[in-house]
VOLOZA-510939 format. One line per 4 residues: number of its first residue (from 1); their letters; for each residue x, y, z of C-alpha. Coordinates in steps of 0.25 Angstrom, whole numbers, plus 2048, in hexadecimal, padded with zeros to 3 digits. Layout:
BEGIN
NUM = A = X/Y/Z ~ ...
END
This chain:
BEGIN
1 = MTSW = 7B6/836/7F5 ~ 7AF/832/7E8 ~ 7A7/825/7E8 ~ 7AB/81B/7DD
5 = AGLR = 7A1/811/7E2 ~ 79A/80A/7D6 ~ 7A5/80E/7CC ~ 7AA/802/7C4
9 = PSAL = 7B8/7FE/7CA ~ 7C0/801/7BD ~ 7BB/810/7BD ~ 7C0/813/7CB
13 = PTTV = 7CA/81E/7C9 ~ 7D8/81B/7CE ~ 7E4/824/7D1 ~ 7F2/81F/7D0
17 = AWDP = 7FD/827/7D7 ~ 80A/826/7CF ~ 815/82F/7CA ~ 823/82B/7C7
21 = AMTA = 828/835/7D1 ~ 823/82C/7DC ~ 830/823/7D9 ~ 838/82F/7E0
25 = YNFG = 834/827/7ED ~ 842/821/7ED ~ 84A/81C/7F9 ~ 856/818/7F0
29 = PSHP = 85B/80D/7E7 ~ 85C/802/7F1 ~ 84F/805/7F9 ~ 844/7FB/7F7
33 = MAPE = 83A/806/7F5 ~ 83E/807/7E6 ~ 837/812/7DE ~ 837/808/7D2
37 = RLEL = 82B/801/7D9 ~ 822/80D/7D5 ~ 828/80F/7C8 ~ 826/801/7C4
41 = TARL = 818/800/7CA ~ 814/80C/7C1 ~ 81B/806/7B5 ~ 814/7F9/7B6
45 = AEAL = 806/7FF/7BA ~ 807/808/7AD ~ 80B/7FC/7A5 ~ 7FF/7F5/7AA
49 = GLFN = 7F6/800/7A6 ~ 7F2/804/7B4 ~ 7F5/813/7B3 ~ 7ED/814/7A6
53 = LEHV = 7E0/80F/7AB ~ 7D5/81A/7A8 ~ 7D1/81B/7B7 ~ 7DF/81B/7BC
57 = SVQA = 7E6/829/7BF ~ 7F5/829/7C1 ~ 7F8/835/7C9 ~ 806/83B/7CD
61 = PDPA = 806/83E/7DC ~ 80C/84A/7E2 ~ 814/849/7EF ~ 80C/84A/7FB
65 = SDVE = 80D/858/802 ~ 812/85A/810 ~ 804/85D/814 ~ 7FF/850/80E
69 = LLAV = 80A/848/814 ~ 807/84E/822 ~ 7F9/846/822 ~ 801/83A/827
73 = HSAE = 80F/83E/829 ~ 815/848/833 ~ 81A/856/82F ~ 828/852/836
77 = YVAA = 829/845/82E ~ 825/84C/820 ~ 830/856/824 ~ 83A/84B/827
81 = VRRA = 837/845/819 ~ 83A/852/812 ~ 847/854/819 ~ 84B/846/816
85 = SEDP = 847/848/808 ~ 84F/855/806 ~ 85B/84F/80D ~ 85C/840/80D
89 = TTPD = 869/840/814 ~ 862/843/821 ~ 85A/837/826 ~ 84F/838/830
93 = PERG = 84E/829/835 ~ 844/82D/840 ~ 83A/830/835 ~ 83F/824/82D
97 = LGTE = 846/82D/823 ~ 853/829/81D ~ 853/81B/822 ~ 856/80E/81A
101 = DDPA = 847/80C/817 ~ 844/81B/814 ~ 851/821/80F ~ 850/830/80D
105 = FAGM = 851/835/7FE ~ 850/842/7F7 ~ 842/846/7F4 ~ 83C/83B/7FE
109 = HEAS = 831/845/803 ~ 82C/848/7F5 ~ 82D/839/7F0 ~ 826/834/7FC
113 = ARLA = 81B/83F/7FC ~ 818/83B/7ED ~ 815/82D/7F1 ~ 80C/833/7FC
117 = GGSL = 806/83C/7F2 ~ 802/830/7EA ~ 7F9/82A/7F5 ~ 7F4/838/7F8
121 = LAAE = 7F0/839/7E9 ~ 7E9/82C/7EA ~ 7E1/831/7F7 ~ 7DD/83E/7F0
125 = AILS = 7D8/836/7E4 ~ 7CF/82E/7ED ~ 7CA/83A/7F5 ~ 7C7/842/7E8
129 = GTAV = 7C0/837/7E1 ~ 7CA/837/7D5 ~ 7CD/829/7D8 ~ 7C8/81D/7E0
133 = RAVN = 7D5/815/7E1 ~ 7E3/81A/7E0 ~ 7F1/814/7E1 ~ 7FE/819/7E5
137 = FGGG = 808/80E/7E3 ~ 813/817/7E7 ~ 80D/819/7F5 ~ 80B/80F/801
141 = MHHA = 816/815/80A ~ 810/80F/816 ~ 81B/80F/820 ~ 81C/81E/821
145 = SRER = 816/823/82E ~ 812/831/833 ~ 820/834/838 ~ 82A/82A/831
149 = ASGF = 82E/824/824 ~ 830/815/824 ~ 831/809/81B ~ 834/810/80E
153 = CIYN = 828/81A/810 ~ 829/829/812 ~ 81B/82E/811 ~ 80F/825/814
157 = DAAL = 806/828/807 ~ 7FC/81D/80B ~ 7F9/824/818 ~ 7F9/831/811
161 = AVQR = 7EE/82C/807 ~ 7E6/826/813 ~ 7E7/833/81B ~ 7E3/83B/80E
165 = LLDG = 7D7/833/80C ~ 7D3/835/81B ~ 7D5/844/81A ~ 7CD/844/80D
169 = GVGK = 7C0/83E/814 ~ 7C2/82F/813 ~ 7BD/829/820 ~ 7C5/81C/821
173 = VAYI = 7D1/816/819 ~ 7D6/808/819 ~ 7E5/807/816 ~ 7E9/7F9/812
177 = DVDA = 7F8/7F6/811 ~ 7FD/7E9/80A ~ 80C/7ED/80A ~ 815/7E2/810
181 = HHGD = 819/7EC/81B ~ 810/7F1/826 ~ 80A/7FE/822 ~ 80F/804/82F
185 = GTQS = 80F/813/82B ~ 801/814/826 ~ 7FC/80C/832 ~ 803/816/83C
189 = IFWN = 7FE/822/835 ~ 7EF/81D/836 ~ 7F1/815/843 ~ 7E7/81D/84B
193 = DPRV = 7DD/821/840 ~ 7D0/819/840 ~ 7CD/81E/831 ~ 7D9/816/82B
197 = LTIS = 7DA/807/82B ~ 7E8/802/828 ~ 7EA/7F4/824 ~ 7F8/7EE/822
201 = LHES = 7FB/7E0/81D ~ 80A/7DE/81E ~ 815/7D5/821 ~ 817/7D3/830
205 = GLSL = 81F/7DE/837 ~ 827/7D2/83D ~ 82E/7D0/830 ~ 82D/7DD/829
209 = FPGT = 82E/7EC/82A ~ 828/7F4/831 ~ 826/7EA/83C ~ 818/7EF/83F
213 = GFAN = 80A/7EB/83A ~ 805/7E0/844 ~ 7F6/7DD/847 ~ 7F6/7E4/854
217 = EIGG = 7F8/7F2/84D ~ 7EA/7F6/84C ~ 7EA/805/84C ~ 7E9/810/857
221 = PDAL = 7DF/812/862 ~ 7D6/81A/859 ~ 7D7/810/84D ~ 7D8/802/853
225 = GTAV = 7D7/7F8/848 ~ 7DA/802/83C ~ 7E9/7FD/83C ~ 7E9/7EE/836
229 = NVAL = 7F5/7E6/834 ~ 7F7/7D8/82E ~ 805/7D4/831 ~ 808/7C9/827
233 = PAWT = 813/7BF/829 ~ 81F/7BF/820 ~ 81D/7B6/813 ~ 80E/7B8/812
237 = GDAG = 80A/7B6/804 ~ 7FE/7BA/7FB ~ 7F4/7B0/802 ~ 7F7/7B4/810
241 = WLRA = 7F8/7C3/80D ~ 7EA/7C3/806 ~ 7E4/7BA/811 ~ 7E9/7C5/81B
245 = FHAV = 7E4/7D0/813 ~ 7D6/7CB/811 ~ 7D5/7C6/81F ~ 7D7/7D4/825
249 = VPQL = 7D6/7E0/81B ~ 7C8/7DF/814 ~ 7C1/7DD/822 ~ 7C7/7E9/828
253 = VQAF = 7C6/7F2/81C ~ 7B7/7EE/81C ~ 7B5/7F1/82B ~ 7BD/7FE/82A
257 = EPEV = 7B5/804/81E ~ 7C0/80D/818 ~ 7BC/816/80D ~ 7CA/815/806
261 = IVSQ = 7D5/80A/806 ~ 7E4/80E/805 ~ 7ED/803/803 ~ 7FC/800/802
265 = HGCD = 801/7F6/7F9 ~ 80F/7F3/7FC ~ 813/7E7/7F3 ~ 81F/7E3/7FC
269 = SHKL = 817/7D7/801 ~ 81B/7D0/7F4 ~ 824/7C3/7F5 ~ 82F/7CA/7ED
273 = DPLT = 830/7D6/7F5 ~ 83E/7D8/7FB ~ 83A/7DE/808 ~ 82E/7D6/80E
277 = HLNL = 82A/7C8/811 ~ 81C/7C6/80B ~ 819/7BD/800 ~ 80E/7C4/7F7
281 = SVDG = 80D/7C4/7E8 ~ 809/7CF/7DF ~ 7FD/7C7/7DD ~ 7FA/7C8/7EC
285 = QREA = 7FD/7D7/7ED ~ 7F4/7D9/7E1 ~ 7E9/7D1/7E9 ~ 7EB/7DA/7F5
289 = ATAV = 7E9/7E7/7EC ~ 7DC/7E1/7E7 ~ 7D7/7DE/7F5 ~ 7D9/7EC/7F9
293 = AGLA = 7D2/7F1/7EC ~ 7C7/7E8/7F0 ~ 7C6/7EE/7FE ~ 7C6/7FC/7F8
297 = ARFC = 7BA/7F8/7EE ~ 7B2/7F2/7FA ~ 7B4/7FC/805 ~ 7B9/809/7FF
301 = EDRW = 7B2/80B/7F2 ~ 7BF/807/7EB ~ 7C7/813/7F1 ~ 7D5/80E/7F3
305 = IATG = 7E3/814/7F3 ~ 7EE/80A/7F1 ~ 7FD/80C/7F3 ~ 80A/805/7F1
309 = GGGY = 814/802/7FC ~ 81F/7F8/7FD ~ 824/7EF/7F3 ~ 833/7EC/7F0
313 = EVTG = 833/7E2/7E4 ~ 834/7EE/7DB ~ 832/7E8/7CD ~ 82A/7DB/7CE
317 = VVPR = 820/7DD/7D9 ~ 81D/7EC/7DC ~ 819/7F1/7CE ~ 810/7E5/7CC
321 = TWSH = 80A/7E5/7DA ~ 807/7F4/7D9 ~ 802/7F4/7CB ~ 7F8/7EA/7CF
325 = LIGI = 7F4/7F3/7DB ~ 7F3/7FF/7D1 ~ 7EA/7F6/7C8 ~ 7E1/7F2/7D3
329 = VAQH = 7E0/800/7D8 ~ 7DC/804/7CA ~ 7D2/7F9/7C9 ~ 7DA/7F3/7BE
333 = PVQL = 7E1/7E7/7C4 ~ 7ED/7E1/7BD ~ 7EC/7D2/7BC ~ 7F6/7CA/7C2
337 = TAPV = 7F8/7C2/7B5 ~ 7FA/7CF/7AD ~ 808/7D0/7A7 ~ 812/7DA/7AC
341 = PEIF = 813/7E4/7A0 ~ 820/7E1/798 ~ 823/7EF/798 ~ 824/7EF/7A7
345 = RSYV = 82C/7E2/7A8 ~ 836/7E7/79D ~ 838/7F4/7A5 ~ 83B/7EE/7B2
349 = KEKY = 844/7E4/7AB ~ 84C/7EF/7A4 ~ 84D/7F9/7B0 ~ 84E/7F0/7BC
353 = GESV = 853/7E3/7B5 ~ 848/7DB/7BC ~ 83D/7D2/7B7 ~ 82E/7D5/7BA
357 = PELM = 824/7CA/7BB ~ 81C/7C8/7AF ~ 80F/7C8/7B5 ~ 808/7D2/7BF
361 = GDGV = 806/7C7/7C9 ~ 80F/7BD/7D0 ~ 806/7B1/7CC ~ 802/7AC/7DA
365 = DTWW = 7F5/7A8/7E1 ~ 7F0/7B2/7EB ~ 7E5/7A9/7F0 ~ 7E3/7AC/7FF
369 = RSWE = 7DB/7A5/80A ~ 7D0/7AE/810 ~ 7CF/7B0/81E ~ 7C1/7AA/81F
373 = VGYD = 7C7/79C/81D ~ 7CD/79E/82B ~ 7D9/7A2/834 ~ 7E5/799/834
377 = PSDA = 7ED/79C/841 ~ 7F9/795/83B ~ 7FA/79F/82F ~ 803/7AB/832
381 = VDRT = 7FB/7B4/829 ~ 7EE/7B0/830 ~ 7F4/7B3/83D ~ 7F7/7C1/838
385 = VIAT = 7E9/7C3/833 ~ 7E2/7BE/840 ~ 7EB/7C7/848 ~ 7E7/7D3/840
389 = RKEI = 7D8/7CF/840 ~ 7D8/7CD/84F ~ 7DE/7DB/851 ~ 7D5/7E3/847
393 = FPLY = 7C8/7DB/843 ~ 7C1/7DD/851 ~ 7C3/7EC/850 ~ 7BA/7EC/844
397 = GLDP = 7B0/7E2/849 ~ 7B6/7D6/841 ~ 7B9/7C8/846 ~ 7C8/7C5/844
401 = WFD = 7C6/7B7/842 ~ 7BA/7B7/838 ~ 7B7/7C5/831
END
C-alpha cells in the first residue's frame, strides 16, 4: 500500500462508490429498505458539491463475481441466491431468502452483488494506493452471514472489503459498526480470526433485532477479545452514545494496532427512525463519523473505508447523515449549520410530498461526559460500558476501571 503520511489532509485521494444502478437493490414498495435512500443521498451530496471535489473520484462498481463473493460466503449460499433471483416464487427460508425481511425479487443476485462490488472497489483503491479513503454508502449489509441472508442483507459487503484487505497483504483490520442493530453477520464471519477486530455499538438485543451482541460475546478460541459489543439501552441519546464510544473504541483500536479501518454507519439510531429505539440526532451521528475519521488518522495513516447500513427515515435523516459521512471521508466536512440546498428540498417536496429540514444538522448539543470523570453504577449506559470493558480490556492489558 502507498504511504500518504505527511500529505496535507485536503490532498488525500478519496473514492466514492456510486451508480444509480445500485438502487436496483429493491425489496418492494412497502419494504423499509427503500432504494430512494441511496438516490436521495447521492442527490444531496452532489448538490453540496461533494462529488465534484478535485481529489474525489466517483466510480461505478461492477457486481462482485461469484469468486469474489466466495471469499466470505459459501458456494451453496451464492447458488441459492442465484436461484431465488431467477425464480422469486421459490423461497429458501432456511437460508433467509424469501422471508418477510428478505423477500426474493427478480435480479436480486446482481443487485446485491453490485452493492458488494462497491465495497470491493473501495478495498482495491486502498490496496492499489489510488485512494487513502473510500466510501460506499450503498453498502453496510452487516447481517448477512456466510450461509444466510438476514435483516435486509443478502451479501455482506463490509466483510468482503475486510477480507479483500487481508488477502491483499493488510495485517490487521478494525471493523467499527455504529448501526442501531448488532453487526452480527460481520462478527460471525471473523469470529475466530485474530487479524480482525469487530466492534459494534448498538441497541441492546433485549429490545431490538437480532437479539445478539452482548458484552460476553468476545470472539473464538483463537481470537479472544477481537469481538467487542456495547449493547446500549433503548432511548440512549447523543451524550450517552458518544460517552460509550469514547470509553471503549479508541482504547481498543490503539491496542489492536490496525492498518486500515472499515466502518459501518447505519443511521437508524436517529430518534425519528421508525424501526429502532435509540435517540440520536444527525449531529450525534456526524460526531461518530468524525470520531472514526480521527482514529483512522491517528492509527492507520488515514486509511479508512466507510459504508452505509440501516436507516429508515428516508427523506429527512438518511440523506443528511450520509452526506455528512461522505464529506468527512473526503476531508471536506459539511457544517451542521449549512443550509440544505433548496434544489434538494424542492425535489423532495415535489416527488415525495415531504418537507426536509432547512439545515444539515438538528441543532442539538452533543456534549458528552468523558469516562475519566468516573463510573456511575446507577447509569444504565455506564453499566453497559463497564460490562464491555471488564470482558475485553484485560485481554489487552488495559484496566477496565481506569484506562
